[in-house]
C-alpha positions in Angstrom: 129.4 123.7 107.5 128.1 120.6 108.6 124.5 119.5 108.9 122.7 119.7 112.2 120.3 115.9 112.7 117.9 115.9 115.3 114.3 115.5 115.6 112.0 118.4 115.1 110.6 120.1 118.4 107.0 120.8 118.9 107.4 124.8 118.4 108.7 123.4 115.0 105.8 122.0 113.4 105.5 124.7 111.4 108.6 124.2 109.8 108.8 120.8 109.6 105.0 121.7 107.5 107.1 124.6 105.4 110.0 122.4 104.4 108.1 119.5 103.5 105.4 122.1 101.3 108.9 123.0 99.6 110.4 120.3 98.9 107.7 118.7 96.9 106.7 122.2 95.6 102.6 121.3 96.8 100.1 124.0 98.8 100.3 125.1 102.4 97.9 123.1 104.6 94.6 124.8 104.8 93.7 126.7 107.8 92.4 124.8 110.4 93.1 121.3 108.7 94.0 118.4 111.1 97.5 117.9 112.4 97.1 114.5 113.8 100.1 112.8 111.3 101.9 115.9 111.7 102.2 115.9 114.9 102.6 112.2 115.9 105.6 110.7 116.9 108.0 113.6 116.4 110.5 112.1 117.8 110.9 109.9 114.9 111.6 112.7 112.9 114.6 113.5 111.6 115.6 116.9 110.3 118.5 118.6 109.2 119.5 122.2 109.8 122.3 124.5 108.3 122.7 127.5 111.0 119.8 126.9 112.4 117.6 126.8 109.8 115.5 123.7 108.4 117.0 122.7 105.1 115.7 119.0 105.0 112.6 116.7 106.5 111.8 113.2 106.9 110.6 110.8 110.0 109.5 107.5 110.4 106.3 106.2 111.6 106.1 102.6 114.1 104.1 100.8 111.9 103.2 96.9 111.3 103.9 94.8 107.8 102.1 91.9 107.2 104.2 89.5 106.5 103.0 86.2 104.4 101.6 83.7 106.4 99.8 86.3 108.5 102.3 87.5 110.7 102.7 91.5 111.5 106.5 92.8 111.6 107.5 95.6 113.8 108.6 98.2 110.8 109.9 101.7 110.2 107.5 103.4 107.9 109.5 106.2 106.3 107.6 109.5 105.3 108.1 113.8 104.9 111.4 112.5 103.0 112.3 116.3 101.3 115.5 118.3 100.9 114.7 121.8 99.6 115.8 122.7 96.5 119.0 124.9 97.5 120.5 122.3 99.4 120.0 119.4 96.9 123.1 116.9 95.9 125.2 117.9 99.2 124.8 115.2 101.0 121.5 116.1 103.5 119.2 113.0 101.9 122.2 110.2 103.0 122.6 112.0 106.5 118.9 111.6 107.1 118.4 108.1 105.8 121.6 107.3 108.0 119.7 109.0 111.3 116.3 106.8 110.4 117.9 103.5 109.8 120.1 103.7 113.0 116.8 104.8 115.4 115.2 102.2 113.8 117.8 99.3 114.8 117.7 100.9 118.2 114.3 100.0 118.2 114.5 96.6 117.0 112.4 97.1 114.1 114.2 94.4 111.1 113.0 96.7 108.5 112.0 99.8 106.9 109.7 100.5 104.3 108.1 103.4 101.9 106.4 104.6 99.2 108.8 106.7 96.4 107.9 110.0 94.9 110.4 109.3 92.4 111.5 105.2 91.7 115.1 106.0 90.9 116.1 107.3 94.9 116.1 104.9 97.2 117.8 101.6 96.0 121.3 103.3 96.9 120.0 103.0 100.7 119.4 99.3 100.3 115.3 99.3 99.3 113.9 97.0 96.9 110.2 97.1 95.1 108.1 94.4 97.3 104.8 95.7 95.9 103.4 96.8 92.5 100.4 98.5 92.0 97.8 98.3 89.6 95.9 101.3 88.1 92.5 100.6 86.1 89.8 102.4 84.1 86.5 100.6 82.2 83.7 102.4 80.5 80.8 101.5 83.1 78.6 100.5 79.9 80.5 98.2 78.5 81.1 96.3 81.7 78.6 93.2 82.4 79.8 90.5 85.0 79.8 87.1 83.7 77.5 85.5 86.5 74.4 86.2 88.2 75.3 87.9 92.0 74.6 85.3 94.6 75.3 88.3 97.3 73.2 86.9 100.6 74.2 90.3 102.3 74.2 93.8 101.6 75.6 97.4 100.8 74.7 100.4 102.3 75.5 104.0 101.9 76.8 105.6 105.2 77.2 109.4 106.6 80.7 110.5 107.6 80.2 110.1 111.4 79.0 106.4 110.9 81.8 105.7 108.3 84.3 106.7 110.7 83.2 104.2 113.1 82.8 101.3 110.7 85.7 101.8 108.3 89.0 102.0 110.4 88.0 98.6 112.4 87.1 96.8 108.8 90.0 97.9 107.5 92.0 96.4 110.6 90.6 93.0 110.5 91.2 93.1 106.7 94.9 94.1 106.5 95.6 90.8 108.1 94.6 88.9 105.2 97.5 90.0 102.2 101.0 90.4 102.8 102.3 94.2 102.3 99.3 95.8 104.1 100.1 98.1 106.8 99.0 99.6 109.9 96.8 102.9 110.1 97.2 104.3 113.6 94.5 106.1 115.0 96.4 109.6 114.3 96.6 108.4 110.8 92.9 108.9 110.2 92.1 112.7 110.4 94.8 114.1 108.5 95.7 111.4 105.8 92.5 109.9 105.2 89.7 112.1 106.0 91.3 115.4 105.1 93.8 114.4 102.6 91.6 111.6 100.6 88.9 112.0 101.3 88.2 115.8 102.2 90.1 116.6 98.4 86.4 116.0 97.2 82.9 117.5 97.1 80.7 114.4 96.2 83.0 111.7 98.4 81.1 108.5 98.8 81.3 105.7 101.6 79.5 102.0 101.2 80.0 99.7 103.7 79.0 96.0 102.9 78.0 93.6 105.5 77.8 89.5 104.9 74.0 87.7 105.8 74.8 87.7 108.8 75.0 91.7 109.3 78.4 91.6 109.6 80.5 94.5 108.4 83.0 92.8 105.7 84.1 95.3 103.7 84.2 99.4 102.3 84.6 100.9 99.1 85.0 105.1 99.4 85.2 107.1 96.2 83.8 110.2 94.7 82.3 111.5 91.4 83.6 114.1 89.4 82.7 115.5 85.9 79.2 117.6 84.7 76.4 116.7 81.9 77.2 117.6 78.3 74.3 117.7 75.9 72.2 116.5 78.7 74.4 113.6 79.2 76.4 112.7 82.2 80.5 112.7 81.8 80.9 111.8 84.7 84.0 109.8 86.3 83.9 107.7 89.5 87.2 107.3 90.7 87.9 104.5 93.8 90.1 106.3 96.7 89.9 102.9 98.8 88.6 99.3 98.9 89.1 97.0 101.6 87.5 93.6 102.1 88.1 90.8 104.2 87.6 88.1 101.6 88.3 87.6 97.8 84.0 87.1 97.7 83.4 90.7 99.6 85.8 92.5 96.9 83.8 91.0 93.9 81.1 92.4 95.6 82.1 95.6 96.2 83.4 95.9 92.5 79.9 94.9 92.0 78.5 97.5 93.4 80.6 100.2 91.5 79.7 99.5 88.6 76.2 99.3 89.7 76.3 103.1 90.4 74.5 105.4 87.7 75.0 108.2 85.7 78.6 107.4 85.5 80.6 107.3 82.7 84.1 105.8 83.3 85.1 104.2 86.5 88.7 104.0 87.7 91.1 103.0 90.3 94.5 104.2 90.8 95.7 101.6 93.7 95.0 98.2 93.2 96.8 94.9 93.9 98.1 93.3 90.3 95.9 90.2 91.2 92.6 92.2 90.9 90.5 89.8 89.6 87.8 92.2 88.0 89.2 90.8 84.3 88.2 87.8 85.4 84.5 88.1 86.5 83.5 90.4 83.4 81.9 89.0 80.3 85.1 90.8 78.1 88.1 91.7 79.8 88.9 93.9 77.1 87.0 96.4 78.4 88.7 97.0 81.5 91.9 98.8 81.0 94.8 98.7 82.4 96.3 102.1 82.8 100.2 101.5 84.8 101.6 99.3 86.9 103.9 101.4 89.2 106.2 100.3 92.6 104.2 100.8 95.8 105.9 99.6 98.8 109.8 99.4 98.9 111.2 97.2 101.8 114.4 97.7 103.0 115.8 94.7 105.1 117.3 96.0 108.2 117.9 92.5 109.7 118.0 90.0 107.0 117.4 87.3 109.2 114.3 88.8 111.1 112.9 89.4 107.8 113.2 85.8 106.8 111.8 84.3 110.2 108.9 86.6 110.4 106.9 84.9 107.4 106.0 81.6 106.2 106.7 79.7 103.1 104.6 77.5 100.8 106.4 74.4 99.9 109.1 72.6 101.7 112.7 73.6 101.0 116.3 74.5 102.2 117.8 77.8 100.7 121.2 79.4 102.1 120.8 83.2 101.2 123.9 85.5 101.6 122.7 89.6 101.8 124.9 92.3 101.5 124.1 96.0 102.9 124.9 99.5 101.1 127.0 99.9 104.4 128.9 97.1 103.7 127.6 94.7 106.3 126.9 91.1 105.2 124.6 88.4 106.4 123.9 84.4 105.5 121.0 82.9 106.4 119.7 79.2 106.5 116.0 79.5 105.1 114.6 76.0 106.3 110.7 75.2 105.4 109.0 72.1 106.2 105.4 70.8 106.6 105.1 71.8 110.6 106.9 75.4 110.2 110.2 77.3 109.1 113.4 78.1 110.6 115.9 80.6 109.3 119.5 80.8 111.3 122.7 82.0 110.6 125.1 80.1 109.2 128.8 79.9 107.4 127.5 77.5 104.7 128.2 78.5 100.9 125.2 80.1 99.7 122.9 79.0 97.1 122.0 82.8 96.4 124.0 86.0 96.8 122.1 89.7 96.2 122.1 93.2 97.9 119.6 93.7 100.4 117.4 95.8 97.5 116.9 92.0 96.1 115.9 90.4 99.6 113.8 93.5 99.5 111.9 93.0 96.4 111.6 88.9 97.1 111.0 89.2 100.9 106.7 89.1 100.4 106.8 87.2 97.6 106.1 90.0 94.9 108.8 89.2 92.6 110.4 85.9 91.5 114.3 85.2 92.4 114.7 83.4 88.7 113.1 86.6 86.7 115.4 88.9 89.0 118.0 86.6 88.3 117.5 86.5 84.6 117.6 90.7 84.9 121.0 89.9 86.4 120.1 91.5 89.7 122.1 88.4 91.8 124.4 85.6 91.7 122.7 82.6 91.4 125.8 79.8 92.8 123.6 76.5 92.3 121.4 77.5 89.8 118.9 74.3 90.2 117.5 75.7 93.4 115.9 78.7 92.1 112.8 76.8 90.7 112.5 76.3 94.5 113.2 79.4 96.2 110.5 80.4 93.6 107.8 78.2 94.9 109.0 78.7 98.6 108.4 82.5 98.4 104.7 82.4 96.6 102.8 84.2 98.4 98.9 84.1 97.5 97.1 86.6 97.2 99.5 88.9 95.9 101.4 91.1 98.2 100.0 95.0 98.1 100.3 98.4 100.4 96.7 99.0 99.8 97.0 102.0 101.4 99.3 105.4 102.1 101.7 107.0 104.2 
């Protein structure tokens, strides 16, 4: 019997939660927990039904993705993708992904984005790893900063009530400063941030930094866990969320974190790969890299629109041919000059030929065309263009998704 693919009705929200919990092997939501993220944009859910029973779930949210140069691109943010263990390997996921991509195209969203629970799933649907996330740990007692603190501003600990006002406003300003950042809609905060990210800890703290004029320009949310052993603290400070409007403020937040007393280890699990901590301490070996993982995946549904939405670092001209999983082909001439860039569809001979997941990997500047060429991931018709392609697509600061969805 074929699966029925459709949006979830308001009366089916409990079934949606149950199916997602069973697919991910997680705990059911706590009674009274926020459902702001669950119930938002139900018309963008896509669930699979067999004989009236929900066997697979997925959904997209209406987000904006920050592109190199600071433009915001409308995208379909894919989330909640889960198939019951009883219905795996039966084509459910393929039908759900197709339905979500069709919905995105109808809404004129040139790309779909996601974060993956497993790294081997989404390449076949046209997604490429566009940003990477860095996990670090450091023994607090071993960290000394190389230069004196010249901060003319101040950092203050705030209550939950004050944080609910200050933190979203700071994030909204900060998300435009780095490619790869995304929207955090009003309905995101109660359930995803305050309930899921922050609410799981009993010792959560929010520190807000203000500049010399008293204007809030950054924050760090963290928890402290552990105990006292033999009269000494054996505790771990974990950074949950850190955002800043400038590199200088980011460094000041690091100084604050390592200034918290009665902590043995400082850890962070979602940092950009160009995080400056190792450069601002006396001994960089004391900053341990735990992992570098994929984070944001991008599927260019409309390569022309995606390439048109970003800026380019140096002048140059490239013709890029892209092949989508459904067989569609796109050829775009990208021409960047000192006063801007233009992207147009063309029939010219391409310089670079790749599948859409490779374009997704390079679209934000998170990977170099030349390293993917060396890995055999693309066809280069004119090898001399690779240094130019690398330079044109370079993004500073490095793209990063410093959020969750």
